[in-house]
C-alpha positions in Angstrom: -17.3 46.7 -55.6 -14.6 45.4 -58.1 -12.2 45.6 -55.5 -13.8 43.4 -53.3 -14.7 41.2 -56.2 -10.5 41.4 -57.1 -10.0 40.7 -52.9 -12.4 37.9 -52.7 -10.7 36.0 -55.8 -7.0 37.1 -55.2 -6.8 37.6 -51.6 -5.4 41.5 -50.3 -1.9 42.7 -51.3 -1.1 41.8 -47.7 -2.1 38.1 -48.0 -0.5 37.7 -51.5 2.6 39.4 -50.0 2.5 36.6 -46.9 1.9 34.1 -49.5 5.0 35.1 -51.6 7.3 34.4 -48.7 6.1 30.5 -49.1 9.1 29.4 -50.9 11.7 31.2 -48.5 10.1 29.4 -45.5 10.5 25.9 -47.2 14.0 26.7 -48.0 14.4 27.3 -44.2 12.8 24.2 -43.4 15.0 22.4 -45.7 18.2 23.0 -43.6 16.5 21.8 -40.2 17.1 17.8 -40.4 21.4 19.0 -40.9 21.4 21.0 -38.2 19.4 18.9 -35.6 21.9 16.4 -36.3 24.8 18.6 -35.1 25.8 18.7 -31.7 26.0 21.7 -29.7 29.3 22.6 -29.9 29.4 22.5 -33.8 25.9 24.4 -34.0 27.4 27.2 -32.0 30.0 27.8 -34.4 27.5 28.3 -37.2 28.1 32.1 -36.3 31.9 31.8 -37.3 30.9 30.2 -40.5 28.1 32.7 -41.4 31.0 35.8 -41.0 33.3 34.0 -43.1 31.2 33.8 -45.6 29.9 37.3 -45.7 33.7 38.3 -45.6 33.5 36.3 -48.9 31.3 38.3 -50.7 27.9 36.9 -49.8 24.5 38.6 -48.5 22.8 38.7 -45.5 19.8 37.7 -48.2 21.6 34.9 -49.6 22.5 33.7 -45.5 18.8 34.3 -44.4 17.8 30.8 -44.8 20.3 29.0 -42.6 20.7 31.6 -40.4 17.0 31.5 -39.5 17.1 27.6 -39.3 20.2 28.0 -36.9 18.3 30.2 -34.6 15.0 27.8 -34.8 17.3 25.4 -33.4 19.3 26.8 -31.0 16.0 28.6 -29.4 14.5 24.6 -29.1 17.4 23.8 -27.6 18.1 26.5 -25.1 14.7 27.8 -24.4 12.6 24.7 -25.5 10.6 26.8 -27.7 10.9 26.3 -31.9 9.8 29.4 -33.9 6.4 28.6 -36.2 6.2 29.3 -39.5 4.2 32.4 -39.0 7.0 34.0 -36.7 9.8 33.1 -39.6 7.3 35.1 -41.8 7.8 38.2 -39.1 11.4 37.6 -39.0 11.6 38.1 -43.0 9.4 41.2 -42.5 11.8 42.8 -39.9 14.8 41.9 -41.9 13.4 43.8 -44.9 13.1 46.6 -42.5 9.2 46.6 -42.2 6.7 46.4 -39.7 5.4 43.0 -38.6 2.1 43.5 -37.0 1.7 40.3 -35.0 -1.2 39.5 -32.4 -0.7 39.8 -28.9 0.6 36.0 -27.9 2.1 35.1 -30.6 5.5 35.6 -29.4 6.7 39.0 -30.9 10.1 38.5 -28.6 11.2 35.2 -30.2 10.5 36.7 -33.5 12.8 39.3 -32.6 15.6 37.0 -32.3 15.3 36.0 -35.8 16.2 39.3 -37.6 18.5 40.2 -34.5 20.9 37.7 -35.4 20.9 37.7 -39.1 21.8 41.4 -38.7 24.0 41.4 -36.0 26.3 39.0 -37.9 28.4 41.8 -39.8 29.4 43.3 -36.3 28.1 46.8 -36.4 25.7 46.3 -33.4 21.6 45.6 -33.8 19.7 48.0 -31.1 16.4 46.0 -29.9 14.2 48.5 -28.5 11.4 48.2 -25.8 9.0 50.4 -24.0 9.9 50.1 -20.4 13.1 48.9 -18.6 11.7 46.1 -17.3 10.7 44.4 -20.6 14.3 45.7 -21.8 16.3 43.4 -18.7 13.9 41.0 -19.1 14.2 40.2 -22.9 18.2 40.8 -22.9 18.2 38.3 -20.1 15.8 35.9 -21.7 17.0 35.9 -25.3 21.0 36.4 -24.6 20.6 32.6 -23.6 20.3 32.1 -27.8 22.5 34.6 -28.8 25.3 33.3 -26.3 24.8 29.8 -27.5 25.4 30.7 -31.1 28.4 32.8 -29.6 27.1 36.4 -29.9 27.2 39.3 -26.9 24.5 41.2 -25.4 24.3 44.1 -23.5 21.3 46.4 -22.2 21.0 49.8 -21.2 19.4 50.9 -18.4 19.1 53.9 -16.2 22.1 54.9 -13.6 24.8 53.1 -15.7 28.4 54.9 -16.1 30.0 56.0 -19.2 31.9 53.2 -19.3 29.5 50.3 -18.6 27.1 52.4 -21.3 30.4 52.0 -23.8 30.7 48.3 -23.2 26.9 47.5 -23.8 26.9 49.6 -27.1 29.9 47.5 -27.6 28.3 44.1 -27.8 26.7 43.0 -31.0 23.3 43.2 -29.5 22.1 46.1 -27.3 18.5 46.2 -25.6 17.4 49.2 -23.9 14.2 51.7 -24.0 14.2 54.2 -26.5 14.4 56.9 -23.7 18.1 55.7 -22.8 19.1 55.4 -26.3 17.9 58.9 -27.2 19.0 60.5 -24.3 22.7 58.6 -24.7 22.8 60.5 -28.6 22.2 64.0 -27.2 25.1 63.4 -24.4 27.3 62.1 -27.1 26.4 65.3 -29.0 27.4 67.8 -26.1 31.0 65.9 -25.4 34.1 67.5 -26.8 36.2 64.3 -27.9 35.0 61.4 -30.3 36.9 59.0 -27.6 34.0 60.2 -24.5 31.2 59.3 -26.6 29.5 55.9 -25.8 27.7 55.5 -28.9 28.8 53.4 -32.1 27.8 54.4 -35.5 24.2 53.2 -36.1 23.2 50.1 -38.2 19.8 48.7 -37.3 17.0 49.2 -34.9 14.4 46.7 -34.0 11.5 48.4 -32.3 9.2 46.5 -30.0 5.7 47.9 -30.0 6.7 50.2 -32.8 3.5 52.0 -32.2 3.8 53.1 -29.0 7.4 54.4 -29.4 7.3 55.9 -32.9 3.9 57.3 -32.8 2.5 57.7 -29.2 5.5 58.8 -27.6 6.9 61.1 -30.3 4.5 63.9 -29.5 7.2 65.2 -27.2 10.7 65.4 -28.0 13.6 63.9 -25.9 15.7 67.3 -24.0 18.6 67.7 -21.8 18.4 70.5 -19.9 20.9 72.8 -17.2 19.1 74.6 -14.3 18.7 78.8 -13.9 17.6 81.0 -11.3 15.4 80.3 -8.4 11.8 82.0 -8.6 9.9 79.5 -6.0 9.2 83.0 -4.1 6.9 84.1 -7.5 5.4 80.5 -8.0 4.2 80.4 -4.7 2.8 84.2 -4.6 1.0 83.7 -7.8 -0.3 80.2 -7.3 -1.9 81.8 -4.1 -3.8 84.3 -6.4 -5.0 81.6 -9.0 -6.3 79.6 -6.0 -8.8 82.4 -5.5 -10.3 82.7 -9.3 -13.5 81.4 -9.8 -14.6 79.3 -13.0 -16.3 82.3 -14.5 -13.2 84.0 -14.5 -11.5 81.8 -17.3 -12.6 79.9 -20.4 -11.0 76.5 -21.0 -10.3 74.5 -24.0 -10.1 70.8 -23.2 -9.0 69.6 -26.3 -5.9 71.6 -26.8 -5.4 71.8 -22.6 -5.2 75.4 -22.9 -6.9 78.4 -20.6 -7.6 81.8 -20.7 -8.5 85.1 -18.7 -11.7 86.6 -19.4 -11.7 90.3 -19.1 -13.1 89.9 -15.6 -10.8 87.5 -14.8 -7.9 89.3 -16.0 -9.2 92.5 -14.4 -9.8 90.4 -10.7 -6.2 88.7 -11.3 -4.4 92.5 -11.8 -5.9 93.7 -8.7 -5.0 90.9 -6.7 -1.4 90.9 -8.1 -0.7 94.5 -7.5 -2.3 94.1 -4.1 0.7 91.7 -3.5 2.8 93.8 -4.6 4.1 91.4 -7.7 3.2 93.8 -10.3 5.2 96.5 -11.8 2.9 99.7 -12.2 -0.8 98.7 -12.8 -1.0 97.5 -15.7 -0.8 93.5 -16.1 0.4 93.9 -19.9 3.2 95.9 -19.4 6.6 95.0 -21.0 8.1 94.5 -17.0 5.2 92.5 -16.5 5.9 89.7 -19.3 7.4 87.3 -16.6 4.4 87.5 -14.4 1.7 87.1 -17.3 3.6 83.7 -18.0 3.9 82.6 -14.6 -0.1 83.3 -14.2 -0.7 81.4 -17.3 1.0 78.2 -16.2 -0.4 78.4 -12.8 -3.7 78.6 -13.9 -3.0 75.4 -16.0 -1.5 73.8 -13.2 -4.5 74.7 -11.3 -7.2 74.0 -13.7 -6.2 71.4 -16.4 -3.9 69.0 -14.6 -5.1 66.6 -12.5 -3.8 65.1 -9.5 -3.7 61.3 -9.8 -4.7 61.6 -13.6 -1.9 63.3 -15.0 0.7 63.5 -12.1 1.1 62.1 -8.4 2.8 63.3 -5.2 5.3 61.0 -4.2 7.9 61.4 -1.7 7.3 65.3 -1.7 7.9 65.3 -5.5 5.5 65.6 -8.0 6.2 63.1 -11.0 4.6 62.7 -14.0 2.4 59.9 -15.3 2.9 59.0 -18.9 -0.9 59.3 -20.4 -0.5 56.3 -23.0 1.4 53.4 -20.4 0.3 55.1 -17.2 3.3 54.3 -15.7 5.6 56.8 -13.4 8.0 59.1 -15.3 10.7 59.8 -13.1 13.1 62.3 -13.6 11.0 63.8 -16.3 9.5 67.4 -15.9 7.3 70.0 -17.9 9.3 72.4 -19.3 8.2 76.4 -19.3 7.8 76.7 -15.7 4.7 74.4 -15.5 6.4 71.7 -13.1 6.9 74.5 -11.0 3.4 75.6 -11.0 2.0 72.2 -10.5 4.7 71.9 -7.8 3.2 75.1 -6.0 -0.2 74.2 -6.1 0.5 70.8 -4.8 2.9 72.6 -1.4 6.2 70.7 -2.2 9.5 71.8 -2.3 10.2 73.9 -5.9 12.7 72.8 -7.9 14.6 75.8 -10.0 12.9 75.7 -13.8 15.6 74.3 -16.7 16.6 75.4 -19.8 17.3 73.7 -23.1 20.7 72.5 -24.0 20.0 69.5 -26.4 16.9 68.4 -28.2 16.1 66.0 -30.7 12.4 64.2 -31.5 11.7 60.5 -31.9 11.3 60.8 -35.6 14.5 62.2 -36.3 16.4 59.8 -34.0 15.0 56.5 -35.3 15.8 58.3 -39.1 19.6 57.9 -38.2 19.5 54.0 -38.7 20.2 53.0 -41.9 17.9 49.8 -41.2 14.5 50.5 -38.9 12.0 47.7 -38.5 9.0 47.4 -36.0 6.7 44.8 -34.4 3.4 45.5 -32.9 0.0 43.9 -32.1 -1.7 47.2 -33.2 -0.3 49.5 -36.4 -2.5 48.8 -39.0 -4.8 52.2 -37.9 -1.6 54.1 -38.3 0.0 52.7 -41.4 -0.3 55.9 -43.6 2.0 57.5 -41.1 4.5 55.1 -40.8 4.9 55.4 -44.4 4.7 59.0 -44.5 7.2 59.6 -42.2 9.5 56.5 -41.9 8.8 55.2 -45.0 8.1 52.0 -43.6 5.6 49.6 -44.6 3.0 47.3 -42.4 2.4 44.2 -42.9 -0.2 41.7 -41.4 1.1 38.6 -39.9 -1.5 36.0 -39.9 -2.1 34.1 -36.3 -0.7 31.0 -35.7 -4.3 29.4 -34.7 -7.9 31.2 -35.6 -8.8 34.0 -32.9 -12.0 32.7 -31.1 -12.7 35.8 -28.9 -15.7 37.3 -29.3 -15.9 41.1 -29.1 -19.5 41.9 -27.8 -21.0 45.8 -28.8 -20.3 48.4 -26.5 -22.8 49.6 -23.3 -24.1 52.8 -22.5 -24.7 54.2 -19.3 -25.7 57.6 -18.5 -23.1 58.7 -15.8 -19.9 57.0 -14.0 -21.6 55.8 -10.9 -24.4 53.9 -12.9 -21.7 52.2 -15.2 -19.2 51.6 -12.5 -22.0 49.7 -10.6 -22.8 47.9 -13.6 -19.4 46.5 -14.2 -19.0 46.0 -10.5 -22.2 43.3 -10.8 -20.7 42.2 -14.4 -17.6 41.0 -13.2 -19.1 39.5 -10.0 -21.3 37.5 -12.0 -18.6 36.2 -14.2 -15.8 35.4 -11.2 -18.0 33.8 -9.5 -18.3 31.2 -12.8 -14.5 31.0 -12.1 -14.0 33.0 -15.9 -10.9 35.4 -14.8 -11.5 39.1 -15.8 -9.1 41.8 -16.6 -10.4 45.4 -16.0 -9.1 48.2 -18.4 -9.2 52.0 -16.6 -7.9 54.9 -17.9 -6.4 56.6 -15.2 -5.3 55.6 -11.2 -7.9 57.7 -10.1 -10.7 55.6 -11.8 -8.9 52.2 -10.8 -9.3 53.5 -7.6 -13.0 54.2 -7.4 -13.6 50.9 -9.4 -11.7 48.8 -6.6 -14.4 50.5 -3.9 -17.1 49.4 -5.9 -15.8 45.9 -5.9 -15.0 46.0 -2.4 -18.9 46.9 -1.9 -19.9 43.8 -4.2 -17.5 41.6 -2.0 -15.1 40.8 -4.9 -11.3 39.8 -4.6 -9.1 41.6 -6.8 -5.7 42.8 -7.2 -5.1 46.3 -8.7 -2.3 47.4 -10.9 -1.4 51.0 -11.5 1.9 53.1 -11.7 2.2 53.3 -7.9 2.8 49.5 -8.2 4.9 48.7 -11.0 7.4 46.7 -9.6 4.7 44.0 -8.5 3.1 44.4 -12.2 4.8 41.2 -13.9 3.9 39.2 -11.0 0.4 40.3 -11.3 -0.4 40.4 -14.8 1.2 36.9 -14.9 -1.5 35.4 -12.9 -4.5 37.5 -14.2 -5.6 34.2 -16.0 -6.0 32.1 -13.0 -9.7 30.7 -12.1 -11.9 33.7 -11.2 -9.0 36.0 -11.0 -10.0 39.7 -11.0 -7.5 42.3 -11.8 -8.1 46.2 -12.5 -5.3 47.8 -14.6 -4.2 50.8 -16.2 -3.2 50.8 -19.7 0.0 49.7 -18.8 -0.7 46.1 -18.3 -1.7 46.2 -21.9 2.2 45.5 -22.9 4.8 42.8 -23.0 3.5 41.0 -20.5 1.8 37.7 -21.4 -1.1 36.7 -19.5 -1.8 32.8 -19.6 -4.8 30.7 -18.8 -4.8 28.9 -15.4 -1.4 30.8 -14.2 2.2 31.6 -15.1 4.3 28.7 -14.2 7.7 30.7 -14.2 6.2 33.4 -11.9 4.9 30.7 -9.4 8.0 29.1 -9.2 9.8 32.2 -8.4 6.9 33.1 -5.8 6.5 29.9 -4.2 9.8 28.2 -4.3 12.0 30.7 -3.5 13.9 29.6 -0.9 14.1 26.0 -2.0 17.3 25.0 -2.8 18.0 22.9 -6.3 17.5 19.3 -6.3 14.7 16.1 -6.6 12.5 17.9 -4.1 12.4 21.3 -6.1 11.8 19.0 -9.1 8.9 17.5 -7.7 7.5 20.6 -6.5 7.7 22.1 -9.9 6.0 19.3 -11.4 2.9 19.4 -9.0 2.6 23.5 -9.8 2.6 22.0 -13.8 0.0 19.7 -12.9 -2.4 22.6 -11.0 -1.9 25.0 -13.8 -2.6 22.5 -16.5 -6.0 21.1 -14.4 -6.5 24.9 -13.5 -6.7 25.8 -17.6 -8.9 23.2 -18.1 -11.7 24.7 -15.8 -10.6 28.6 -17.2 -11.5 27.3 -21.1 -14.6 25.8 -19.8 -15.6 29.2 -17.8 -14.7 30.8 -21.7 -11.4 32.1 -21.2 -10.4 35.7 -20.0 -12.8 38.4 -20.0 -11.2 41.4 -21.1 -13.2 44.4 -19.8 -12.8 48.1 -20.1 -14.1 51.1 -18.6 -13.6 53.3 -21.4 -12.3 54.3 -24.5 -9.2 55.4 -25.0 -8.7 58.4 -27.7 -6.5 55.8 -29.6 -8.0 52.9 -31.2 -4.7 50.9 -31.2 -5.1 51.3 -27.3 -8.1 49.4 -27.0 -7.2 47.1 -29.3 -4.0 46.2 -27.5 -6.5 45.7 -24.4 -8.7 43.5 -26.2 -5.7 41.5 -27.6 -4.8 40.5 -24.1 -7.7 38.0 -24.6 -7.9 34.8 -26.7 -4.1 34.4 -27.3 -3.0 31.5 -29.3 -6.4 30.5 -30.4 -7.7 30.5 -26.7 -11.4 31.2 -26.5 -11.8 34.9 -25.0 -14.3 37.6 -24.4 -14.1 41.6 -24.5 -16.6 44.4 -24.1 -16.5 48.2 -23.3 -18.6 49.9 -21.1 -19.0 53.7 -21.4 -20.9 57.0 -19.7 -21.7 60.4 -21.0 -18.6 61.6 -18.6 -16.0 60.1 -20.2 -13.6 62.0 -21.5 -13.6 61.1 -25.0 -17.6 61.7 -25.5 -17.3 65.3 -23.0 -14.1 66.2 -24.5 -14.8 65.3 -28.5 -18.6 64.6 -28.8 -20.3 67.0 -26.0 -22.8 68.9 -28.8 -23.4 66.0 -30.7 -27.2 64.8 -31.5 -25.9 61.7 -30.2 -25.4 63.2 -27.0 -28.4 65.3 -26.3 -30.4 62.3 -27.3 -29.0 60.2 -25.0 -29.0 62.6 -22.0 -32.8 63.1 -22.9 -33.6 59.3 -23.4 -31.7 57.4 -20.9 -32.7 56.7 -17.4 -30.5 56.3 -14.6 -29.2 52.6 -14.4 -30.3 52.1 -17.6 -28.1 50.6 -20.6 -28.4 50.8 -24.4 -26.0 49.0 -26.9 -25.9 49.5 -30.9 -23.8 48.8 -33.7 -24.7 52.5 -34.4 -23.5 53.8 -30.9 -20.0 51.9 -31.3 -19.4 53.4 -35.0 -19.9 57.2 -33.5 -17.2 56.5 -30.9 -14.7 55.1 -33.7 -15.6 58.6 -35.5 -15.1 60.3 -32.4 -11.6 58.5 -32.2 -10.5 58.9 -35.6 -10.7 63.0 -35.2 -8.8 62.4 -32.2 -5.9 60.7 -33.9 -6.0 62.9 -37.1 -5.6 65.8 -34.5 -2.6 64.0 -32.7 -0.9 62.8 -36.1 -1.2 66.8 -36.8 0.7 67.4 -33.8 3.4 65.2 -34.7 3.9 66.3 -37.9 4.4 69.6 -37.1 7.1 68.6 -33.8 8.8 66.6 -36.9 9.1 69.9 -39.3 10.2 72.0 -36.4 13.2 69.5 -35.7 13.7 69.0 -39.3 15.4 72.6 -39.2 17.3 71.4 -36.3 18.2 68.4 -37.7 19.9 70.3 -40.8 22.0 71.9 -38.2 22.9 68.9 -36.2 24.3 67.2 -39.1 26.8 70.2 -39.8 
């Protein structure tokens, strides 16, 4: 209670921290008139002046106000965007090696330029890390205009570059890329025989965009470089055929752990079938000679029962491609280890590639701890603040929004099963789209997005589907998701990095509609017309209530739900969000099936009927907290194991 009173009087510790930066903001603003008076060439020479002052013993903190003001002015001239004061606060937080939590649409990409420029001045290289290759290339191209104007070089690391190209990108002042590319380059460098063959320089600073996705979600799996071993495809196919003959009574599965074990009867049946197929040495499955067969049997069971096509993986061009559960993207070239990938290939009847053995590995946690200075930004970090502090010793600072948030978050709605829920969703979408309100629908897997698409077709609603199958067109579809009456179905990957502007996105429309038109007055007039159309359409969308975000179930992590919600109501726009749930949803099925709540729902809710209350929403959040705590334990364990290896790496 006293805490509440103190907070009312003095503000939270976060508010006080942000307030304490005001004198710095005033100082940054005081340089603006001088810099505005400079011509382009003089402004571009600021970098050389700053480097000279560094050489004469000044520190980065002393240069900060003038350097930030210089970037603000350069961005105003080159991109036509001037950093707001709250973006300056974000820049200061990043420079201090902390995490800036900024709402979606507050311009994180632009915030990064401030701390990146300041920390690139010593010439030791700053790594800017994004969640996918598309964003790395887009941000590098977009922001290199500002850096180039100020005389700094920018490189970008994408897949399939030669060592020479990589070395060149790492030698730039600023290097963009994904966490996977940086991590694998580090491992490959560790396997080289001479220092001259390495591509990376010693680490100085990393700024991680979507820091929760990179340092937390993806940190459950280490990076591994592996080499091939003997081919055992016959064995996989033989064991797979036997597993397909087992019935659900032959095994017990635990969906929380994604593990599965044979019952005694099941073991007996499998043993007899393996013996008949000539795959056993002797008659006992658990004899020492049959260790390998047991391993293959377990993996084939997991592949057939626990791993679902179009949810965990898809089959594309005769290959099994893993789908990242957090971003919904295809992870080309990534394979499950311990023979699981081969078991899935046998299950799907595609060509089986040989198994691999590990040659080098590192966890993301230990990779990022090697940077002397690490900072990050994201729309959602507060729920994981404790973990950031425990593992990375980073504090989370919530940055206030530039304009107050006007989005309305409605209570969750519950249905008995998936069919009822999807029917209700399709009706709701039609109702809002007819009013002209754009709807963004978030689904958890490709399978669900295609199922919903079918329901919408029956309702006669025009819509676009965005999932791992079509990620080349992704940016274009997402960019137009804010147009009048647009309906877009997306897996959770649409959550990140692409802004949804109400009324449509000018750059994307110009790219799509005026691709063949040469530069000149005619093209200029066409661009102006598109700009006017967007402004008029934006007005209509605002009158219809802004973007409506509708989620078809809750993800196991609250952050990913918040990320989806945050697509709506950016920069003070109105908006609406609502989650639709049913008892068949994974979260409720796996983490809350035996609760009083599930039993009551089953008995008291009729087909097609919906209920919603604050109490239900609370119950769901409790389930999510449980999952988050469990996932944190898994990550902590990964780190503790890797710490032992880390000591050996440093030798």
